[in-house]
C-alpha positions as CSV (number, residue, x, y, z in Angstrom):
1,M,-86.2,55.4,-80.6
2,S,-89.8,54.4,-80.5
3,P,-89.9,51.0,-78.5
4,I,-92.4,48.3,-78.9
5,D,-93.6,46.3,-75.6
6,A,-94.9,42.8,-76.7
7,V,-93.8,41.1,-73.5
8,G,-96.7,42.2,-71.2
9,V,-95.0,42.7,-67.8
10,P,-94.8,46.0,-65.9
11,D,-91.2,46.3,-66.2
12,S,-91.1,46.1,-69.8
13,F,-93.8,48.6,-70.4
14,E,-91.9,50.9,-68.0
15,M,-88.6,50.5,-69.7
16,C,-90.3,51.3,-73.0
17,T,-91.7,54.7,-71.6
18,G,-88.2,55.5,-70.0
19,L,-86.4,54.7,-73.5
20,V,-88.7,56.5,-75.9
21,R,-87.3,59.7,-77.6
22,P,-89.3,63.0,-77.5
23,G,-91.8,62.9,-80.2
24,G,-91.7,59.1,-80.1
25,R,-94.3,56.3,-79.9
26,V,-94.6,53.3,-77.6
27,A,-96.5,50.4,-79.1
28,N,-97.7,48.5,-76.3
29,I,-99.2,45.1,-77.7
30,G,-98.1,42.8,-74.6
31,V,-101.0,41.4,-72.8
32,R,-101.1,42.4,-69.4
33,G,-101.7,40.4,-66.2
34,K,-100.6,43.0,-63.6
35,P,-100.8,46.8,-63.7
36,A,-97.9,48.9,-64.9
37,T,-97.2,52.5,-63.9
38,L,-97.5,55.2,-66.2
39,H,-95.0,58.1,-65.3
40,L,-97.0,61.0,-66.8
41,E,-94.6,63.5,-64.9
42,S,-91.7,62.6,-67.1
43,L,-93.7,62.0,-70.4
44,W,-96.1,64.9,-70.9
45,S,-93.5,67.4,-71.8
46,R,-91.9,65.0,-74.5
47,N,-95.0,64.7,-76.7
48,V,-95.2,60.9,-76.6
49,T,-97.9,58.8,-78.2
50,I,-98.6,55.6,-76.6
51,T,-100.8,53.0,-78.5
52,T,-102.3,49.9,-77.3
53,G,-104.1,46.8,-79.0
54,L,-103.9,43.2,-79.6
55,V,-102.1,41.5,-82.6
56,D,-104.2,41.2,-85.6
57,T,-103.8,37.8,-86.9
58,Y,-105.3,38.6,-90.2
59,S,-102.1,39.7,-91.7
60,T,-99.8,36.8,-90.1
61,A,-99.9,34.7,-93.4
62,T,-98.8,37.7,-95.6
63,L,-96.0,38.7,-93.2
64,L,-94.7,35.0,-93.1
65,A,-94.9,34.7,-96.8
66,M,-93.0,38.0,-97.1
67,V,-90.3,36.9,-94.6
68,H,-90.0,33.6,-96.4
69,G,-89.8,35.3,-99.8
70,G,-87.0,37.8,-98.5
71,Q,-89.0,40.8,-98.8
72,F,-88.9,41.8,-95.2
73,A,-85.8,42.4,-93.3
74,N,-86.7,40.5,-90.1
75,H,-83.2,40.3,-88.7
76,Q,-83.6,44.0,-87.8
77,F,-86.5,43.1,-85.4
78,V,-85.0,39.9,-83.6
79,T,-83.3,40.9,-80.4
80,H,-83.2,37.6,-78.5
81,R,-83.3,33.9,-79.5
82,F,-84.4,31.2,-77.2
């Protein structure tokens, strides 16, 4: 499992680092307002990669067109609806 944290609260980041499989990646794109704890003592031997960054809106129009055209299986990424 390679989780994506797009929420931006400490609990979501810490949950992602707890769920990531050995050799996996955590994509941290959530905007943080508070510090989150990085438990290196449990990650260092699992060869985990953590990436950070803000969303690049350059490709948003292309992605939306792909979803609208049925070229992108977006149902696999939606976990909650509000």
